[in-house]
C-alpha positions in Angstrom: -33.1 -12.2 2.0 -30.6 -9.9 0.2 -31.8 -7.1 2.5 -30.4 -8.7 5.6 -26.7 -8.0 5.2 -27.4 -4.4 4.4 -29.7 -4.1 7.4 -27.0 -5.5 9.7 -24.3 -3.2 8.3 -26.6 -0.2 8.6 -27.4 -1.2 12.2 -23.7 -1.3 13.0 -23.2 2.3 11.7 -26.2 3.5 13.7 -24.8 1.8 16.8 -21.6 3.7 16.4 -23.3 7.1 15.7 -25.4 6.6 18.9 -22.1 6.7 21.0 -20.3 9.4 19.1 -21.3 12.9 17.9 -22.2 13.1 14.2 -19.0 15.1 13.4 -16.8 12.4 14.7 -18.1 9.5 12.5 -16.0 9.0 9.4 -17.3 7.7 6.1 -16.5 4.0 5.7 -14.8 4.6 2.4 -12.1 6.7 4.0 -11.0 3.9 6.3 -11.4 1.4 3.5 -9.1 3.3 1.3 -6.5 3.8 4.1 -6.8 0.1 5.0 -6.5 -1.4 1.5 -3.9 1.1 0.4 -1.5 -1.0 2.5 -2.9 -4.4 2.6 -4.7 -5.1 -0.7 -3.1 -6.4 -3.9 -0.6 -3.7 -4.7 -1.0 -1.6 -7.8 2.8 -1.2 -8.0 4.4 -4.6 -7.2 7.6 -4.4 -5.0 10.9 -4.0 -6.8 14.1 -4.8 -5.0 16.1 -2.6 -7.5 14.0 0.5 -6.7 16.7 2.0 -4.5 19.8 3.7 -5.9 22.4 1.8 -4.0 24.7 -0.4 -6.2 23.6 -4.0 -6.1 26.1 -6.8 -7.1 25.1 -9.4 -9.7 26.2 -12.9 -8.6 27.4 -15.7 -10.8 25.4 -18.9 -11.2 26.0 -21.5 -8.6 28.6 -24.2 -9.4 30.3 -27.0 -7.6 33.5 -25.0 -7.4 32.0 -22.0 -5.6 33.6 -22.8 -2.2 37.0 -23.0 -3.8 36.7 -19.9 -6.0 34.7 -17.8 -3.6 31.9 -15.4 -4.6 32.5 -13.7 -7.9 30.9 -10.8 -9.7 29.9 -10.7 -13.3 30.4 -7.4 -15.1 27.7 -6.6 -17.6 26.5 -3.6 -19.6 24.3 -1.3 -17.5 20.7 -1.3 -18.8 19.2 2.1 -19.9 17.2 3.6 -17.1 13.6 4.2 -18.0 12.0 6.9 -15.8 8.4 6.9 -17.1 6.0 4.1 -16.2 2.3 3.9 -17.3 0.3 1.2 -15.6 -3.1 -0.5 -15.4 -4.2 -2.8 -12.6 -7.3 -4.6 -11.7 -8.0 -6.9 -8.7 -10.8 -8.5 -6.7 -10.6 -8.6 -2.9 -12.8 -10.3 -0.3 -12.9 -8.6 3.1 -14.5 -10.2 6.2 -15.4 -6.8 7.6 -16.5 -4.4 4.9 -17.6 -1.7 7.4 -14.4 -2.1 9.6 -16.8 -2.4 12.5 -16.3 -3.7 16.0 -19.6 -5.6 15.8 -22.0 -6.8 13.2 -19.2 -7.8 10.9 -20.2 -8.3 7.3 -18.2 -9.8 4.4 -18.2 -8.6 0.8 -16.2 -8.6 -2.4 -15.0 -5.4 -4.0 -13.3 -4.7 -7.4 -10.6 -2.1 -7.8 -9.3 -0.8 -11.1 -6.4 1.7 -11.2 -4.8 3.6 -14.1 -1.8 5.7 -13.5 1.5 7.3 -14.6 4.7 7.5 -12.6 7.7 9.6 -13.6 11.0 9.1 -11.6 13.9 11.1 -13.2 17.4 10.7 -12.0 18.6 14.0 -10.7 22.0 12.8 -9.6 23.9 9.6 -8.8 21.9 9.0 -5.6 18.9 11.3 -6.0 15.6 10.5 -7.7 12.5 12.6 -8.3 9.1 11.1 -8.2 5.9 12.4 -9.8 2.7 10.3 -10.0 -1.0 10.6 -10.8 -3.5 7.8 -10.6 -7.3 7.2 -10.7 -8.9 4.2 -9.0 -12.4 2.9 -9.0 -13.8 0.8 -6.1 -17.0 -1.2 -6.7 -18.7 -3.5 -4.1 -20.8 -6.5 -4.6 -23.5 -6.5 -1.9 -22.9 -3.0 -0.4 -23.0 -0.9 -3.6 -23.7 2.2 -1.4 -20.0 2.1 -0.5 -18.9 2.5 -4.2 -16.3 5.3 -4.6 -13.5 6.7 -6.8 -10.1 7.9 -5.7 -7.8 10.4 -7.4 -4.2 10.5 -6.2 -1.5 13.0 -7.1 2.0 13.0 -5.6 5.4 14.5 -5.9 8.6 13.9 -4.0 12.3 13.1 -3.8 14.2 9.9 -2.8 17.9 10.0 -1.8 20.2 7.1 -1.1 22.4 7.9 2.0 25.4 5.9 0.6 27.6 7.4 3.4 25.2 6.1 6.1 24.7 2.4 5.8 23.0 2.8 2.4 19.7 3.9 3.9 17.1 5.3 1.5 15.3 8.5 2.5 12.2 9.8 0.9 10.0 12.9 1.2 6.7 13.1 -0.6 3.7 15.4 -0.8 0.4 13.7 -1.7 -3.1 14.8 -2.5 -6.0 12.4 -2.4 -9.7 13.0 -3.3 -12.6 10.5 -2.9 -15.8 10.9 -4.7 -19.1 8.9 -4.9 -22.0 8.6 -7.3 -19.9 8.4 -10.4 -17.3 11.1 -9.7 -20.1 13.4 -8.5 -20.1 14.0 -4.7 -16.8 14.6 -2.8 -16.6 12.4 0.2 -13.1 13.3 1.4 -9.9 15.1 0.4 -6.5 14.7 2.1 -3.1 16.4 1.8 -0.2 14.5 3.4 3.5 15.1 3.8 5.4 11.9 4.4 9.0 11.2 5.4 10.3 7.6 5.0 13.5 5.8 5.8 14.2 2.3 4.4 16.9 -0.2 4.0 17.3 -3.6 2.2 19.5 -6.3 3.8 20.6 -8.4 0.9 21.2 -12.1 1.8 21.7 -13.4 -1.7 20.5 -12.8 -5.2 17.3 -14.7 -4.3 16.2 -13.2 -1.0 16.5 -10.2 1.3 15.0 -8.5 4.3 13.7 -4.9 4.3 12.8 -2.4 7.0 10.8 0.8 6.5 9.9 3.6 8.9 7.7 6.5 8.2 6.1 9.6 9.7 3.2 11.4 8.0 1.4 14.6 8.7 -2.1 15.0 7.3 -4.7 17.7 6.6 -8.1 16.6 5.6 -11.6 17.7 4.7 -13.7 16.8 6.7 -11.3 17.9 9.5 -12.3 15.0 11.9 -10.6 12.6 9.5 -7.2 14.3 9.7 -4.5 12.3 11.4 -0.8 12.0 11.8 0.7 8.5 11.2 3.9 6.9 12.6 4.6 3.4 11.0 7.2 0.7 11.0 7.4 -2.2 8.7 9.6 -5.3 8.4 9.4 -7.7 5.5 11.1 -10.6 3.8 11.2 -11.0 0.0 12.2 -14.3 -1.7 12.4 -15.3 -5.4 11.4 -19.0 -5.5 11.8 -19.2 -9.3 12.8 -16.9 -12.1 9.3 -15.5 -12.4 7.7 -16.3 -9.0 8.2 -14.1 -5.9 6.8 -14.0 -2.3 6.7 -11.2 0.3 5.9 -11.6 4.0 5.6 -8.4 6.1 4.4 -7.0 9.4 3.3 -3.4 9.8 2.7 -1.5 13.0 1.0 1.9 12.9 0.2 4.5 15.4 -2.5 7.0 14.3 -3.1 10.3 16.1 -6.2 12.2 15.0 -5.4 15.9 15.2 -9.0 17.4 15.3 -10.8 14.8 17.5 -9.8 13.0 20.7 -8.8 9.7 19.2 -5.7 7.5 18.9 -5.4 4.1 17.2 -2.8 1.3 17.1 -3.1 -0.8 13.9 -1.3 -4.1 13.1 -1.2 -5.8 9.7 0.3 -9.1 8.6 0.5 -9.6 4.9 1.6 -12.5 2.6 1.7 -11.7 -1.1 2.7 -13.6 -4.2 3.6 -12.4 -7.7 4.1 -14.2 -10.9 5.8 -12.3 -13.8 4.6 -13.5 -17.2 6.6 -10.9 -19.1 8.4 -7.7 -18.3 5.1 -5.8 -18.6 2.5 -8.3 -17.3 2.3 -9.9 -13.9 -0.4 -11.5 -11.6 -0.5 -11.2 -7.9 -2.4 -12.6 -4.9 -2.4 -11.7 -1.2 -3.9 -12.6 2.1 -3.7 -10.2 5.1 -5.1 -9.7 8.6 -5.6 -6.3 10.1 -6.2 -5.6 13.8 -7.1 -2.1 15.0 -7.3 -0.9 18.6 -8.7 2.5 19.4 -9.2 4.5 22.6 -12.6 5.6 21.3 -15.6 3.3 21.5 -16.7 1.8 18.2 -13.4 2.0 16.3 -11.9 -1.3 17.2 -12.0 -3.9 14.4 -10.5 -7.0 12.9 -10.5 -7.8 9.2 -9.3 -10.7 7.1 -8.6 -9.8 3.4 -7.7 -11.9 0.5 -7.5 -11.0 -3.2 -5.9 -11.5 -6.6 -5.4 -9.4 -9.7 -3.2 -8.5 -12.6 -0.8 -5.6 -13.3 0.2 -4.3 -16.7 3.0 -1.6 -17.1 4.9 0.0 -19.9 8.3 1.7 -19.3 9.7 4.5 -21.4 
């Protein structure tokens, strides 16, 4: 009965196309990439030292801390390494592979990514950012959804040290999706993104972070083009020297510029990471995504869970 899940998923797509014109139906791979780009196991694990603001290094706890107060340890500054090459691979299970409002079907998919990121220091508070990566998505039951993703980006990040230490970023990004082994183009997208973020350091072991962003997009096909406005709040804790947890909530508003459609998307994510060495780590995550649209057929709920490994080399 292996044909039954595929039959149900196909029926769901046909049900949507019966209520919308053919030009308004988006390929499932487009929404899958946009969804798992923010909720899957991250290719680049979070790094609390990514911003340029000075971060104090606290001394080890001791019984006399209350008498002596908080003290800082002075140490030699490590050499900054702007070039990172990375390889990641993870497996994720999603409860709603088609991101459909009905006929939900679960499936596993495997994602492998290879990329290079170059972040040169331009000044004391300014960083450049150039990256290129290639990812391959392969599904278990629904192999017709297999696709590849090429991503190229360039931008700047500036620490507003004079304004509460907020980090501001501006990035241009190009994304191209292909199917059938890099043959047929499904989708291409150009986006310009402005982000503002700030970390609220509680101690050496944990902190809160807040991120806000606005993104303008130009896509082919045009009906997939959308502008995004997002806000994210998160909490990061280091439970042991090599073990970290992140809990975050993300709220997004999506305005489609070429069709009459607006979505509100909410995502809750819990992620764990274990660092075996400076260059090898393993991660796992579980997330729930809830999308509400003003167009029939685009509401969906999805539960995603996955695990994978991340290898990086810094130069």
